[in-house]
Structure formats: structure tokens, C-alpha cells
C-alpha positions as CSV (number, residue, x, y, z in Angstrom):
1,M,149.9,141.9,145.7
2,V,147.9,139.4,146.2
3,E,149.7,135.8,146.2
4,H,148.5,132.6,144.5
5,K,148.9,129.4,145.8
6,M,149.2,126.6,143.6
7,P,147.3,123.3,145.4
8,N,149.5,120.2,146.5
9,N,149.1,117.4,144.6
10,D,146.5,116.0,146.9
11,Q,144.7,119.2,146.2
12,A,144.4,118.8,142.7
13,D,143.9,115.2,142.9
14,A,140.8,115.9,145.0
15,M,139.5,118.8,142.6
16,A,139.7,116.2,139.5
17,R,137.7,113.7,141.9
18,E,135.4,116.1,142.4
19,E,135.2,117.8,138.6
20,I,134.8,114.1,137.4
21,A,131.7,113.2,140.1
22,A,130.2,116.2,138.6
23,L,130.7,115.6,134.8
24,R,129.7,111.7,135.6
25,A,126.4,113.0,137.2
26,E,126.0,115.5,134.3
27,N,126.3,112.7,131.8
28,R,123.9,110.6,133.7
29,E,121.4,113.2,133.9
30,L,122.0,113.8,130.1
31,R,121.5,110.5,129.5
32,E,118.1,109.7,131.1
33,K,116.8,113.3,129.3
34,L,118.0,111.6,126.0
35,A,116.3,108.1,126.9
36,E,112.5,110.1,127.8
37,T,113.2,112.0,124.9
38,E,113.8,108.7,122.8
39,Q,110.5,107.3,124.2
40,E,108.5,110.5,123.5
41,L,109.6,110.5,120.0
42,E,109.1,106.7,119.8
43,E,105.3,107.5,121.1
44,L,104.5,110.2,118.7
45,R,106.1,107.8,115.8
46,F,103.5,105.6,116.9
47,E,100.6,107.7,116.8
48,A,101.8,109.1,113.3
49,V,101.7,105.7,112.3
50,L,97.9,105.0,113.6
51,D,97.2,108.7,111.9
52,V,98.4,107.4,108.6
53,C,95.8,104.3,109.2
54,H,93.5,105.9,110.5
55,A,93.6,108.1,106.7
56,A,93.9,104.6,104.9
57,G,90.8,103.4,106.3
58,L,89.0,106.6,105.9
59,T,90.3,106.9,102.4
60,A,88.9,103.0,101.5
61,Q,85.6,104.2,103.2
62,I,85.2,106.7,100.9
63,K,86.7,105.1,97.7
64,A,83.8,102.7,98.5
65,L,80.8,104.7,99.1
66,V,81.9,106.9,95.9
67,A,82.0,103.4,93.9
68,E,78.4,103.0,95.4
69,G,77.3,106.0,94.8
70,D,78.9,105.9,90.9
71,A,77.3,103.0,90.6
72,C,73.4,103.8,91.4
73,P,71.1,104.4,88.6
74,N,70.0,107.5,90.0
75,G,72.9,109.5,90.1
76,K,71.0,113.0,91.0
77,A,70.5,111.6,94.5
78,H,74.0,111.7,95.2
79,P,75.0,115.3,94.0
80,L,78.0,115.6,96.6
81,L,79.4,112.5,94.2
82,E,79.4,114.6,90.8
83,R,82.9,115.3,89.0
84,V,83.5,119.2,89.0
85,E,87.1,120.8,88.1
86,Y,89.1,122.5,91.0
87,I,92.6,124.1,90.8
88,D,95.3,122.4,92.8
89,G,96.4,124.5,95.3
90,R,99.9,123.5,95.2
91,T,100.5,123.4,91.4
92,G,97.8,125.3,90.3
93,Q,96.9,122.0,88.0
94,T,93.4,121.9,87.2
95,M,91.9,118.4,89.0
96,V,88.8,116.7,88.8
97,K,87.1,115.5,92.0
98,T,83.5,115.4,93.5
99,R,81.8,117.8,94.8
100,A,82.7,117.0,98.1
101,Y,86.0,118.0,97.9
102,P,85.5,121.5,99.5
103,L,84.6,119.4,103.0
104,Y,87.9,118.2,102.6
105,R,89.3,121.4,102.3
106,E,87.9,123.2,104.8
107,A,88.7,120.3,107.7
108,F,92.6,120.3,105.8
109,D,92.3,123.9,106.5
110,S,91.3,124.0,109.7
111,E,93.2,121.3,110.8
112,A,96.6,123.1,109.8
113,R,96.1,126.3,110.9
114,E,94.8,124.7,114.2
115,S,98.6,122.8,114.1
116,G,100.0,125.9,113.4
117,I,100.4,126.1,109.4
118,Q,100.1,129.5,108.4
119,D,98.8,128.9,104.3
120,P,97.3,125.6,104.6
121,E,96.1,125.6,100.5
122,H,100.1,125.6,99.7
123,H,100.2,121.8,101.4
124,R,97.5,120.4,100.5
125,G,96.0,119.6,96.6
């Protein structure tokens, strides 16, 4: 029969101090990892905001170009600005867009697939 000795008070205190020190070290490591993760998230949020700003700028440019093309007396010179009906990929509703819309769809779908999004037509109009 194996006899198990119970640690004396000094040994138990030492073991408890070691365990507490190990837990504190682990806690420090986790806090450092959390701080790094929060920094990474903040950088990603900032990049996302910049992407939204970029999209807003591009949208403003496109609207101005379409308006300028619409105002042109020679409408046939701007075939991509002609309005035609398309089907919204998410809703199935008919929508009127310029003939340049397939360029948007192609770029959207390509970027979505590259980013790992399957069936991008379910996520864009």
C-alpha cells in the first residue's frame, strides 16, 4: 500500500504561492494578447472606415460622371449611361441601372469570391 503524505503548512503555502505566481503570469500574457488583439481590431476598423470613405468618393465621382453624361446633347456618345432593367440578385426585383452595371457586378463578385464569399450575387443588388 502506498502511503500519501500530506504537505505541511509551509509546503502548502509554497505550492499556493507558486500556483498564484503562475496564474498571475498567465493573466499578464492573456492581457497582453488581448491588448494586441484590440489594437489589431482597431486597425481593421480604421481600414474599414477608409474603405467606406473610398466607396463614398467613388460613388460621388460616378454620380457626377453620370449626370454629366446625361446632360450631354449627344447621348449616343455615352452608351454605358443608357438605362436598362436588371434583376436584383438579392430581392429578385426589377431595377433600372446604367449599362455600366455589369462592370460593377463583375468586380463585386470577383472581390467577394477572392475574399471567400460564396454566391456573391446573394449579397449585392
